Structures are given as C-alpha cells and as structure tokens.
C-alpha positions as CSV (number, residue, x, y, z in Angstrom):
1,M,-12.9,6.4,-16.3
2,I,-9.3,8.4,-16.1
3,R,-8.5,7.8,-19.6
4,K,-12.1,9.0,-20.7
5,K,-11.2,12.4,-18.8
6,I,-8.1,12.7,-20.6
7,Y,-9.9,11.9,-24.1
8,Y,-12.8,14.5,-23.1
9,A,-10.2,17.2,-21.7
10,A,-7.8,16.5,-25.1
11,T,-10.9,16.9,-27.1
12,L,-11.8,20.3,-25.4
13,V,-8.1,21.3,-25.9
14,L,-8.2,20.7,-29.7
15,L,-11.4,22.5,-30.0
16,L,-10.3,25.5,-28.1
17,L,-7.3,25.7,-30.4
18,L,-9.7,25.3,-33.5
19,I,-12.1,27.9,-32.1
20,G,-9.1,30.5,-31.3
21,T,-7.4,29.9,-34.6
22,I,-10.7,30.6,-36.7
23,F,-11.5,33.7,-34.2
24,Y,-8.1,35.2,-34.5
25,N,-8.1,34.4,-38.2
26,I,-11.5,36.1,-38.9
27,V,-11.6,38.9,-36.3
28,E,-7.8,40.0,-36.1
29,G,-7.4,39.0,-39.9
30,W,-4.0,36.8,-39.1
31,D,-3.0,33.7,-41.3
32,I,-3.8,30.2,-40.1
33,I,-0.2,29.9,-38.6
34,D,-0.2,33.0,-36.7
35,S,-4.0,32.3,-35.5
36,F,-3.1,28.9,-34.3
37,Y,0.6,29.9,-32.8
38,F,-1.3,32.5,-30.9
39,S,-4.0,30.4,-29.6
40,T,-1.3,27.8,-28.4
41,I,0.9,30.3,-26.5
42,T,-2.0,31.8,-24.8
43,L,-3.5,28.4,-23.5
44,T,-0.1,27.4,-22.5
45,T,0.4,30.8,-20.7
46,I,3.8,31.3,-22.4
47,G,2.4,34.5,-23.6
48,Y,5.8,35.6,-25.9
49,G,4.4,39.2,-26.6
50,D,5.5,39.1,-30.3
51,I,1.9,39.2,-31.4
52,S,-1.4,40.6,-29.9
53,P,-4.6,41.3,-30.6
54,I,-5.6,44.7,-31.8
55,T,-9.4,44.8,-31.7
56,A,-11.7,45.2,-28.7
57,G,-13.4,41.9,-29.7
58,G,-10.1,40.1,-30.1
59,K,-8.8,41.5,-26.5
60,I,-12.2,40.7,-24.8
61,F,-12.4,37.3,-26.8
62,T,-8.5,36.7,-25.6
63,S,-9.2,37.5,-21.9
64,L,-12.3,35.2,-21.7
65,Y,-10.2,32.6,-24.0
66,A,-7.2,32.3,-21.8
67,L,-9.5,32.1,-18.6
68,F,-11.5,29.0,-19.6
69,G,-8.8,27.9,-21.6
70,I,-6.0,27.9,-19.2
71,G,-8.6,26.3,-16.7
72,I,-8.9,23.4,-19.3
73,M,-5.5,22.8,-19.9
74,L,-5.0,22.7,-16.1
75,Y,-7.9,20.0,-16.1
76,I,-6.0,17.9,-18.5
77,L,-2.8,17.9,-17.0
78,S,-4.3,16.9,-13.7
79,S,-6.2,14.2,-15.4
80,V,-2.8,12.9,-17.1
81,I,-1.1,13.1,-13.8
82,G,-4.0,11.5,-12.4
83,V,-3.5,8.7,-14.8
84,F,0.3,8.2,-13.8
85,I,-0.7,8.2,-9.8
86,F,-3.3,5.5,-10.4
87,K,-1.1,3.2,-12.4
88,Q,1.7,4.1,-9.7
89,E,-0.9,3.1,-7.2
90,R,-1.5,-0.2,-8.6
91,Y,1.9,-1.0,-8.8
92,F,2.5,0.3,-5.5
93,D,-0.3,-2.2,-4.1
94,K,1.1,-5.3,-6.1
95,I,4.1,-4.5,-4.1
96,F,3.1,-3.6,-0.7
97,F,-0.1,-6.0,-0.3
98,P,1.9,-8.9,-0.3
99,M,4.3,-7.4,2.1
100,K,1.3,-6.7,4.4
101,K,0.2,-10.4,4.2
102,I,3.8,-11.4,5.0
103,K,3.9,-9.1,8.0
104,K,0.5,-10.5,9.4
105,Q,1.7,-13.9,8.6
106,E,4.9,-13.2,10.5
107,K,3.0,-11.7,13.3
108,K,0.6,-14.8,13.6
109,L,3.9,-16.9,13.6
110,K,5.1,-15.2,16.5
111,K,2.3,-15.4,18.4
112,Q,2.2,-19.2,17.7
113,V,5.9,-19.5,18.7
114,K,5.1,-17.8,21.8
115,E,2.3,-20.3,22.6
116,I,4.5,-22.8,21.9
117,K,7.1,-21.7,24.3
118,K,4.5,-21.2,26.8
119,Q,3.5,-25.0,26.4
120,E,6.9,-26.1,26.5
121,K,7.4,-24.2,29.8
122,K,4.3,-26.2,31.1
123,L,5.8,-29.5,30.0
124,E,9.3,-28.8,31.5
125,H,7.2,-28.2,34.5
126,E,5.3,-31.1,34.5
127,E,8.3,-33.3,33.5
128,R,10.0,-31.8,36.5
129,K,6.8,-32.9,38.8
130,I,7.1,-36.3,37.3
131,E,11.1,-36.9,37.9
132,K,10.2,-35.8,41.4
133,H,7.3,-38.4,41.6
134,E,9.4,-41.2,40.2
135,K,12.3,-40.5,42.9
136,D,9.9,-40.6,45.6
137,I,8.5,-43.9,44.2
138,E,12.2,-45.2,43.9
139,S,12.7,-43.9,47.4
140,E,9.4,-45.8,48.6
141,V,10.4,-48.9,46.6
142,K,13.9,-49.2,48.3
143,K,12.3,-48.7,51.7
144,L,9.7,-51.5,50.7
145,E,12.9,-53.6,49.7
146,K,14.7,-53.0,52.8
147,Q,11.2,-53.9,54.9
148,E,11.4,-57.0,52.8
149,K,14.6,-58.2,53.6
150,K,14.0,-57.4,57.5
151,I,10.8,-59.3,57.3
152,E,12.8,-62.2,55.6
153,K,15.2,-62.2,58.2
154,I,12.8,-62.5,60.8
155,K,10.8,-65.3,59.0
156,K,14.4,-67.3,58.7
157,K,15.0,-66.4,62.6
158,I,11.6,-67.8,63.7
159,I,11.8,-71.0,61.4
160,K,15.3,-71.6,63.2
161,E,13.9,-71.4,66.6
C-alpha cells in the first residue's frame, strides 16, 4: 500500500516535470535542458533565479505549477519517509514484542514465586504444629511409661504379700 503511494507520487512528479518542461519549451521558448532545469528547481523550491518566465502565461503557470508541484513533492517525501518509518516499526516490534512477552512471563513467575513462598510459610507453620504435637505425644508416652512402672511395682508388691 505504501509502496503504491510512492510509485503514484513518483509518477506524478515525473508527469509534472514533463508538463513543465514541455510548457516552458513551447511558451517561453527555452530549450529542453533549460525547461527541465527550471521545472526541477521550481518543484524542489530551490529557485536560483538565474532564469525566470517572461510571459504572463508563463508567470501564471509557474505560480500554479509551484503550488501544486510542491504539494505533490511534499506528498512523495512524506510517503518515502512513511515507508522507512513503517519498516522501522516492524523492526521495533520484532525486538520489543518478545521483550513484552518476557516481561509478562517474568511477572507471572514473580507471582508464582510469591505464592510458593506463601505456601512455604504455611508448611513451616504446620511443621511447627506437628513438632509441638510430637513433643506433647512424647511427653504423654513418658508419663504413661512412668505410670506403667508404678503399676508394675505395685503389682510386684501385691504379689509378694
């Protein structure tokens, strides 16, 4: 699409140069080189001033020619710049879209790490509870063992009597 604009604009510029060259050759009586030269310096807004139209028709044509021609020249310039910008955007996208994906993945991983740390804290808390219960059970077992020993002693005493 953009290339079509450039080709279209380039065709218009060549057509304008051809029209200007033919017009100045016929109306002003300049040779082809001078006519092409004047058309070119008019369209590019250089305007050296070394030659200029003498006839009224040539002056009017040059005024309109400059207005339309310079507009078309600006159009082709913007189209060419647009192509380069478009290419740079594609290049930019190739570089930075993966970066966006990487940042998204990084965010996701950070969230997962945060969740894992949260779960680790829960596990540590549960482990502490279990350790406490194990100690309580050990304590109860020791108490029971002491009571069993006492019972054994009492049994032995009873049996002796």
